[in-house]
Biopython code that builds the backbone (N, CA, C, O; Angstrom):
import numpy as np
from Bio.PDB.StructureBuilder import StructureBuilder

atoms = [
    (1, "MET", "N", (14.573, -31.409, 50.397)),
    (1, "MET", "CA", (15.622, -32.382, 50.570)),
    (1, "MET", "C", (16.628, -32.315, 49.427)),
    (1, "MET", "O", (17.832, -32.456, 49.638)),
    (2, "ALA", "N", (16.129, -32.101, 48.232)),
    (2, "ALA", "CA", (17.025, -32.047, 47.083)),
    (2, "ALA", "C", (18.011, -30.903, 47.222)),
    (2, "ALA", "O", (19.172, -31.028, 46.833)),
    (3, "ASP", "N", (17.548, -29.770, 47.784)),
    (3, "ASP", "CA", (18.425, -28.620, 47.985)),
    (3, "ASP", "C", (19.547, -28.957, 48.958)),
    (3, "ASP", "O", (20.707, -28.623, 48.719)),
    (4, "LEU", "N", (19.196, -29.620, 50.053)),
    (4, "LEU", "CA", (20.221, -30.009, 51.028)),
    (4, "LEU", "C", (21.194, -31.005, 50.419)),
    (4, "LEU", "O", (22.398, -30.926, 50.665)),
    (5, "LYS", "N", (20.684, -31.938, 49.629)),
    (5, "LYS", "CA", (21.531, -32.928, 48.979)),
    (5, "LYS", "C", (22.490, -32.243, 48.005)),
    (5, "LYS", "O", (23.666, -32.602, 47.943)),
    (6, "ALA", "N", (22.004, -31.271, 47.254)),
    (6, "ALA", "CA", (22.854, -30.538, 46.311)),
    (6, "ALA", "C", (23.927, -29.755, 47.053)),
    (6, "ALA", "O", (25.081, -29.721, 46.627)),
    (7, "GLN", "N", (23.551, -29.129, 48.155)),
    (7, "GLN", "CA", (24.529, -28.390, 48.955)),
    (7, "GLN", "C", (25.577, -29.345, 49.509)),
    (7, "GLN", "O", (26.763, -29.015, 49.546)),
    (8, "LEU", "N", (25.149, -30.519, 49.935)),
    (8, "LEU", "CA", (26.066, -31.514, 50.484)),
    (8, "LEU", "C", (27.076, -31.953, 49.422)),
    (8, "LEU", "O", (28.272, -32.047, 49.700)),
    (9, "ASP", "N", (26.598, -32.219, 48.218)),
    (9, "ASP", "CA", (27.477, -32.641, 47.135)),
    (9, "ASP", "C", (28.491, -31.564, 46.766)),
    (9, "ASP", "O", (29.624, -31.880, 46.404)),
    (10, "GLY", "N", (28.100, -30.312, 46.852)),
    (10, "GLY", "CA", (28.973, -29.214, 46.473)),
    (10, "GLY", "C", (29.984, -28.824, 47.535)),
    (10, "GLY", "O", (30.915, -28.072, 47.247)),
    (11, "LYS", "N", (29.827, -29.309, 48.736)),
    (11, "LYS", "CA", (30.695, -28.897, 49.835)),
    (11, "LYS", "C", (31.464, -30.074, 50.439)),
    (11, "LYS", "O", (31.654, -30.131, 51.654)),
    (12, "ALA", "N", (31.896, -30.994, 49.614)),
    (12, "ALA", "CA", (32.545, -32.213, 50.095)),
    (12, "ALA", "C", (33.796, -31.930, 50.935)),
    (12, "ALA", "O", (34.122, -32.732, 51.811)),
    (13, "GLY", "N", (34.500, -30.834, 50.705)),
    (13, "GLY", "CA", (35.727, -30.554, 51.436)),
    (13, "GLY", "C", (35.517, -29.811, 52.741)),
    (13, "GLY", "O", (36.472, -29.631, 53.497)),
    (14, "ASP", "N", (34.331, -29.383, 53.024)),
    (14, "ASP", "CA", (34.044, -28.581, 54.209)),
    (14, "ASP", "C", (33.392, -29.470, 55.271)),
    (14, "ASP", "O", (32.167, -29.566, 55.345)),
    (15, "GLY", "N", (34.210, -30.107, 56.078)),
    (15, "GLY", "CA", (33.766, -31.127, 57.026)),
    (15, "GLY", "C", (32.640, -30.729, 57.962)),
    (15, "GLY", "O", (31.668, -31.473, 58.098)),
    (16, "ASP", "N", (32.742, -29.576, 58.611)),
    (16, "ASP", "CA", (31.712, -29.167, 59.566)),
    (16, "ASP", "C", (30.384, -28.874, 58.868)),
    (16, "ASP", "O", (29.317, -29.260, 59.346)),
    (17, "ARG", "N", (30.469, -28.193, 57.743)),
    (17, "ARG", "CA", (29.232, -27.886, 57.009)),
    (17, "ARG", "C", (28.600, -29.154, 56.455)),
    (17, "ARG", "O", (27.377, -29.293, 56.449)),
    (18, "VAL", "N", (29.432, -30.076, 55.990)),
    (18, "VAL", "CA", (28.914, -31.338, 55.463)),
    (18, "VAL", "C", (28.217, -32.109, 56.572)),
    (18, "VAL", "O", (27.132, -32.651, 56.364)),
    (19, "ALA", "N", (28.825, -32.163, 57.737)),
    (19, "ALA", "CA", (28.214, -32.880, 58.861)),
    (19, "ALA", "C", (26.875, -32.254, 59.236)),
    (19, "ALA", "O", (25.915, -32.969, 59.523)),
    (20, "LYS", "N", (26.804, -30.921, 59.234)),
    (20, "LYS", "CA", (25.547, -30.253, 59.560)),
    (20, "LYS", "C", (24.489, -30.532, 58.501)),
    (20, "LYS", "O", (23.332, -30.795, 58.829)),
    (21, "LEU", "N", (24.886, -30.474, 57.227)),
    (21, "LEU", "CA", (23.937, -30.756, 56.156)),
    (21, "LEU", "C", (23.442, -32.197, 56.211)),
    (21, "LEU", "O", (22.266, -32.466, 55.965)),
    (22, "GLU", "N", (24.344, -33.120, 56.533)),
    (22, "GLU", "CA", (23.938, -34.524, 56.668)),
    (22, "GLU", "C", (22.948, -34.688, 57.814)),
    (22, "GLU", "O", (21.965, -35.418, 57.688)),
    (23, "ALA", "N", (23.203, -34.018, 58.921)),
    (23, "ALA", "CA", (22.300, -34.093, 60.068)),
    (23, "ALA", "C", (20.941, -33.480, 59.723)),
    (23, "ALA", "O", (19.901, -34.022, 60.095)),
    (24, "ASP", "N", (20.952, -32.358, 59.016)),
    (24, "ASP", "CA", (19.698, -31.721, 58.593)),
    (24, "ASP", "C", (18.919, -32.630, 57.651)),
    (24, "ASP", "O", (17.702, -32.767, 57.779)),
    (25, "LEU", "N", (19.612, -33.243, 56.714)),
    (25, "LEU", "CA", (18.971, -34.147, 55.766)),
    (25, "LEU", "C", (18.371, -35.344, 56.495)),
    (25, "LEU", "O", (17.245, -35.748, 56.204)),
    (26, "LYS", "N", (19.109, -35.906, 57.429)),
    (26, "LYS", "CA", (18.615, -37.056, 58.206)),
    (26, "LYS", "C", (17.379, -36.668, 59.004)),
    (26, "LYS", "O", (16.406, -37.421, 59.047)),
    (27, "ALA", "N", (17.407, -35.502, 59.635)),
    (27, "ALA", "CA", (16.256, -35.041, 60.419)),
    (27, "ALA", "C", (15.038, -34.854, 59.521)),
    (27, "ALA", "O", (13.921, -35.194, 59.909)),
    (28, "MET", "N", (15.251, -34.314, 58.322)),
    (28, "MET", "CA", (14.150, -34.102, 57.403)),
    (28, "MET", "C", (13.578, -35.446, 56.926)),
    (28, "MET", "O", (12.362, -35.601, 56.815)),
    (29, "GLN", "N", (14.449, -36.399, 56.650)),
    (29, "GLN", "CA", (13.997, -37.723, 56.230)),
    (29, "GLN", "C", (13.223, -38.413, 57.352)),
    (29, "GLN", "O", (12.205, -39.058, 57.099)),
    (30, "ASP", "N", (13.699, -38.279, 58.585)),
    (30, "ASP", "CA", (12.999, -38.864, 59.726)),
    (30, "ASP", "C", (11.623, -38.235, 59.908)),
    (30, "ASP", "O", (10.644, -38.934, 60.173)),
    (31, "ARG", "N", (11.553, -36.921, 59.766)),
    (31, "ARG", "CA", (10.278, -36.222, 59.912)),
    (31, "ARG", "C", (9.300, -36.655, 58.818)),
    (31, "ARG", "O", (8.112, -36.838, 59.082)),
    (32, "LEU", "N", (9.800, -36.819, 57.590)),
    (32, "LEU", "CA", (8.966, -37.264, 56.483)),
    (32, "LEU", "C", (8.456, -38.685, 56.734)),
    (32, "LEU", "O", (7.286, -38.974, 56.481)),
    (33, "ALA", "N", (9.311, -39.560, 57.222)),
    (33, "ALA", "CA", (8.896, -40.930, 57.524)),
    (33, "ALA", "C", (7.819, -40.936, 58.605)),
    (33, "ALA", "O", (6.861, -41.705, 58.527)),
    (34, "ASP", "N", (7.978, -40.081, 59.611)),
    (34, "ASP", "CA", (6.986, -39.992, 60.679)),
    (34, "ASP", "C", (5.653, -39.487, 60.144)),
    (34, "ASP", "O", (4.598, -39.993, 60.528)),
    (35, "GLU", "N", (5.695, -38.493, 59.259)),
    (35, "GLU", "CA", (4.465, -37.964, 58.677)),
    (35, "GLU", "C", (3.778, -39.009, 57.807)),
    (35, "GLU", "O", (2.550, -39.097, 57.789)),
    (36, "ARG", "N", (4.564, -39.797, 57.090)),
    (36, "ARG", "CA", (3.988, -40.870, 56.272)),
    (36, "ARG", "C", (3.319, -41.918, 57.154)),
    (36, "ARG", "O", (2.225, -42.391, 56.845)),
    (37, "LEU", "N", (3.977, -42.278, 58.248)),
    (37, "LEU", "CA", (3.397, -43.247, 59.173)),
    (37, "LEU", "C", (2.103, -42.714, 59.772)),
    (37, "LEU", "O", (1.112, -43.438, 59.862)),
    (38, "THR", "N", (2.113, -41.459, 60.178)),
    (38, "THR", "CA", (0.910, -40.842, 60.738)),
    (38, "THR", "C", (-0.223, -40.862, 59.714)),
    (38, "THR", "O", (-1.362, -41.174, 60.060)),
    (39, "ALA", "N", (0.076, -40.537, 58.469)),
    (39, "ALA", "CA", (-0.943, -40.541, 57.418)),
    (39, "ALA", "C", (-1.468, -41.953, 57.177)),
    (39, "ALA", "O", (-2.668, -42.147, 56.987)),
    (40, "SER", "N", (-0.582, -42.926, 57.185)),
    (40, "SER", "CA", (-1.005, -44.314, 56.988)),
    (40, "SER", "C", (-1.898, -44.785, 58.117)),
    (40, "SER", "O", (-2.899, -45.464, 57.885)),
    (41, "LEU", "N", (-1.538, -44.425, 59.340)),
    (41, "LEU", "CA", (-2.353, -44.811, 60.496)),
    (41, "LEU", "C", (-3.732, -44.150, 60.413)),
    (41, "LEU", "O", (-4.747, -44.786, 60.696)),
    (42, "ALA", "N", (-3.763, -42.887, 60.028)),
    (42, "ALA", "CA", (-5.038, -42.176, 59.902)),
    (42, "ALA", "C", (-5.902, -42.812, 58.814)),
    (42, "ALA", "O", (-7.111, -42.965, 58.986)),
    (43, "ALA", "N", (-5.280, -43.180, 57.697)),
    (43, "ALA", "CA", (-6.015, -43.805, 56.600)),
    (43, "ALA", "C", (-6.575, -45.169, 57.007)),
    (43, "ALA", "O", (-7.598, -45.616, 56.488)),
    (44, "ALA", "N", (-5.883, -45.822, 57.946)),
    (44, "ALA", "CA", (-6.334, -47.124, 58.421)),
    (44, "ALA", "C", (-7.387, -47.000, 59.520)),
    (44, "ALA", "O", (-7.902, -48.005, 60.010)),
    (45, "GLY", "N", (-7.702, -45.764, 59.903)),
    (45, "GLY", "CA", (-8.739, -45.537, 60.899)),
    (45, "GLY", "C", (-8.233, -45.386, 62.314)),
    (45, "GLY", "O", (-9.018, -45.424, 63.262)),
    (46, "CYS", "N", (-6.946, -45.218, 62.470)),
    (46, "CYS", "CA", (-6.366, -45.050, 63.803)),
    (46, "CYS", "C", (-6.801, -43.702, 64.394)),
    (46, "CYS", "O", (-6.718, -42.665, 63.736)),
    (47, "VAL", "N", (-7.259, -43.741, 65.632)),
    (47, "VAL", "CA", (-7.729, -42.524, 66.285)),
    (47, "VAL", "C", (-6.581, -41.808, 66.995)),
    (47, "VAL", "O", (-6.547, -40.578, 67.018)),
    (48, "ASN", "N", (-5.646, -42.554, 67.571)),
    (48, "ASN", "CA", (-4.557, -41.959, 68.331)),
    (48, "ASN", "C", (-3.223, -42.443, 67.764)),
    (48, "ASN", "O", (-2.709, -43.489, 68.161)),
    (49, "ALA", "N", (-2.677, -41.677, 66.840)),
    (49, "ALA", "CA", (-1.441, -42.068, 66.172)),
    (49, "ALA", "C", (-0.268, -42.123, 67.143)),
    (49, "ALA", "O", (0.610, -42.974, 66.996)),
    (50, "LYS", "N", (-0.235, -41.246, 68.121)),
    (50, "LYS", "CA", (0.874, -41.226, 69.078)),
    (50, "LYS", "C", (0.957, -42.546, 69.839)),
    (50, "LYS", "O", (2.040, -43.114, 69.983)),
    (51, "ASP", "N", (-0.185, -43.036, 70.327)),
    (51, "ASP", "CA", (-0.192, -44.300, 71.051)),
    (51, "ASP", "C", (0.127, -45.461, 70.121)),
    (51, "ASP", "O", (0.837, -46.388, 70.509)),
    (52, "ALA", "N", (-0.391, -45.420, 68.900)),
    (52, "ALA", "CA", (-0.108, -46.490, 67.933)),
    (52, "ALA", "C", (1.377, -46.560, 67.615)),
    (52, "ALA", "O", (1.937, -47.649, 67.494)),
    (53, "LYS", "N", (2.019, -45.403, 67.479)),
    (53, "LYS", "CA", (3.458, -45.378, 67.211)),
    (53, "LYS", "C", (4.237, -45.968, 68.391)),
    (53, "LYS", "O", (5.235, -46.662, 68.197)),
    (54, "ALA", "N", (3.779, -45.690, 69.605)),
    (54, "ALA", "CA", (4.449, -46.229, 70.786)),
    (54, "ALA", "C", (4.335, -47.748, 70.800)),
    (54, "ALA", "O", (5.293, -48.440, 71.143)),
    (55, "VAL", "N", (3.184, -48.262, 70.434)),
    (55, "VAL", "CA", (2.995, -49.718, 70.390)),
    (55, "VAL", "C", (3.847, -50.333, 69.296)),
    (55, "VAL", "O", (4.409, -51.414, 69.472)),
    (56, "LEU", "N", (3.944, -49.639, 68.156)),
    (56, "LEU", "CA", (4.728, -50.148, 67.031)),
    (56, "LEU", "C", (6.225, -49.970, 67.235)),
    (56, "LEU", "O", (7.025, -50.570, 66.518)),
    (57, "GLY", "N", (6.604, -49.160, 68.198)),
    (57, "GLY", "CA", (8.017, -48.937, 68.465)),
    (57, "GLY", "C", (8.637, -47.833, 67.621)),
    (57, "GLY", "O", (9.857, -47.779, 67.463)),
    (58, "GLY", "N", (7.817, -46.969, 67.089)),
    (58, "GLY", "CA", (8.378, -45.929, 66.249)),
    (58, "GLY", "C", (7.712, -44.627, 66.481)),
    (58, "GLY", "O", (8.065, -43.632, 65.849)),
]
sb = StructureBuilder()
sb.init_structure("model")
sb.init_model(0)
sb.init_chain("A")
sb.init_seg("    ")
for serial, (resi, resn, name, xyz) in enumerate(atoms, 1):
    if name == "N":
        sb.init_residue(resn, " ", resi, " ")
    sb.init_atom(name, np.array(xyz, "f"), 0.0, 1.0, " ", f" {name:<3s}", serial, name[0])
structure = sb.get_structure()
């Protein structure tokens, strides 16, 4: 993520590349949040994280 953030900061004038880097960064952050949630559910003893996420709305 830090690499994408650094690239984003260095390319402020390049609109299309900045938009792509922002989208990539957002996708990576979303994936990390999902992995954290899955790990938390597993640590809490959840057997089916997919169903638990559906119930939680995420």
